[in-house]
N, C-alpha and C positions, 0 to 999 in steps of 0.2 A: 634400330630395334623394332620388332613387330609384335603386335598383339593378336592373339587368336581366341575366338570366343566359343569354339566347339569343344565340349567336354569329353574328348576321346584321347587315347594315348598319342604321344608325339613321335613314335618311332618313324612313321612314314614321312612326317614333316622333316625330321632331322635328316633322314636319308635323302630326301629331295633337295634340301639346302646344301648338304655336303657334296652333292653331285655337281653343284655349280662351280665353275672355274673361279678361283680367288677366295673361296670361303675356307677359313682356317679353323673355325671353332663354332659349334652350335650348342647352346645351353638352354634346354627346355625346362620350364617351370609349370608343371601340370596344375598345381594348386591355384596359381595366379593367372593361368592362361597366357603366359608370356614366353616368347622365344628370343633370346639374345644371340645375335649373330656377329661374328668378327670376320673381317676380310675385306677384299677390294671389289667384290661383285657389285653391280649396279643395284640401287635400291628397288628399281622397278623389276629387276630379275628376281630379287628375293621375294617380293610380294607375289610375282607370277608363279614362282615355284610352290609357294604355299597354296595358292588358289588351285594349282594343278592337282593337289591332293584332295580337292573337294571341300576345302575349308576357306574361310575368309580371313582377311588380315588388314590391320591398320599400321602403317609405318609411324613409329613414335619418335623418330629423330636419331641422328648419328653424327659423330664428329663434334667439334667445338663451335664452329661458326657455320650457320646454315641459312639459306634463303630459298624461297620458292618463287615461281613465276607461272601464273595461270594464263594460258595462251588462248585468245578468243578471236573470233572473226569480227571485223568492223566494216563490213561492206555495204551496210545500209545506214541511211540517215533518217531516223524516224522520230526524233524528239520534237520536231517542229521548229527548231532553230538551227544553229550551226553545229552544235555538239552531237556526238554519236553516243548511242546507248550500248554499253557492253553487255554481254550475256549475264554477267554476275550482278548487274545493277537490279535492285528490286523492281524498278520500273519495267524491266524486260519481261517480267512474269505477270504483269497486269493485263486485264482483259483487252484493253484497247491500245496496247503498246505498239502493235504491228511489227514487232521484232522477233517473232517466233522462229525465224530462220537464222537468227544470230545464235551461235552455239560456242560453248567451250570445246576446243579441239585438242588441247594438249596441256602438259604440265612439265616444267623444268625444275629440277632440284639442284641446288648448288651447295656443295659441302667443302669447306676449306680444310685440307688435311695437312698443310704445312705453311710456313710463312710465305711461301712463294707459289703454292699450287692449290688450285680449287678443282674438284671433280664436278662435272656437269652431266647430269642424267636427264635426258630429254626424251619424252614420249609424245607422239602426235597421232591422232586418230581422226578418220573421217574426211581427209583431204584427198585430192586427186593423186594418182601414182606419179612418181617422178623424183627428180632431185631438188631438194630444198636447201637454201643457205640459212644457217642460224647465225644471228649476230646480236651484239649488244649495241644499242644506239646512244647517241649523244644526250638525248633528252628522255624524260619520263612522261612527256606530254602526250596523252591519248585522246585529246579533244577531237582530233580528226583521224583517229586510228593510226595506222602505220605512217600516214602522210606527215603527221606532226612530230614524229619521233626523231627527225633530223638524220644526219649522216651517221656512219658507223663510229662508235666511240673510239677516239684516238688514244686516250689515257696516257698522255705524255710519252707516247711511243718514240723510241729513238731509231726506229727503222721506218721503212716506207709502208709496212704492214700495220694497219690500225690494230690495237689490242682487242677490239671488240669482235674480231672475226673468230667465230667459234668453230666453224666447219660445216660440212655437208651432211644432210640426212637423206637417206634413200627411203622413199615411201613405196611400199609394194602394192600389188593389185587389190589387197584388202583394205587399202587406205590407211595403213598403220606403218609408222616408222619409229625406230628407236636408235639413239646414239648415246654412248657413254664415253666420255673423254676427259682428259685432264688439261687444264689451261693455266698459264702463268699469270694469274691475277689473285688479288685478295678480295674476300667477300665485301668488306667495307667500301671498296672502290666502286662497286657496281650497284649497291642498294639505291633504289630510286630511279635507276635508268630503265629504259624499256628494252625488252628482248623481242626480236622479230624473226619469224620463220617464214620464208617466202621463196617461191620459184623464180621470182623476178631477178634479173641480173643487175648488180650494182654498176653504176657508171652510165646507165642508160636513162638518166633523169631520176627524179625522186621516186620513192616507192609509192605505189598506188594500192588502195584497198580493193581486194577482190575476195571471192568466197574461199580461196585457198591460202590467203595470207593471214597469218595469225600473229597476235601481238599481246603483250602484257607487261606489267611493271614488276621489276624484281623487288621483293620485299623480304624482310627478315622473318625467319620462322624459328620455332623452338629447337634447341639442340638436345643432346642426350640427357634425359631426366629433367629437362627444363619444363616439360608440360605433361603432367600425369593426370590431367582432368579426364573425366568420363562424360561430362555434359558440357556442351557449348553454351557459354554465357550469352551469346548474341541471339540464339534461336531457342534455347531450352531443350534442344534435341540431344540425344546421346550421340557419341562419336560414330556409332554404327549407323544410326539413322542419317547423320550427316553424310556418311560415306555412300549410302545408297542413293542419296540425292545427287551427289557428285558423279556417281557412275552413270546415272540417267542423263546427266548433262554431257557426258563424254570426257570428263576431266581425268577419270581413272580408268 
């Protein structure tokens, strides 16, 4: 579900959404500034279609079981000890943190749509062009960034292919890559595990932190109608103010 804050008719928004492959129904509520969308299009594509009409949008949740993963760079060690400081850590924004080059580079949304299938919508921005491998790792330990996430999550696989292999993402010359795929996992299995997006090849030694390798921990998020707040309790900002901050970080 998406929320729109511009007080103008929804005809162009509906047309833009219905033009997407996989969208079966669009229900616009002008009074409440809400657009309910049904279909199989990627959430990032839905938001992008609304933004293309000159409006802004916040994704409010879809499906029954949802998780998100904020993907960040961990290529600097600036805390003064062994631990690394992620871009989302409050310390990263302090005057003397020396981690100004650490940034949020992407976001993955995982939505379980059946007992055996989860949709993965992954967007990355600001990395070098090329092919990147997306994977779920054995551990959720980000103390040393990608280095401490361990091997690819096996997940009691009965084949030689670990279940944590998600697939490849092609990043274009603009530094942006998007992939939307379904994967035979359940959300509860991967909550707390790390996700890594890297151009490094597996089997060539452990992953290393570099400016184009991004990593985050998969965490539960609100599903449809589970979160109708308008103000974030942690910062006191409205959701629209929060969104502007995340856009500046490169997360959206």
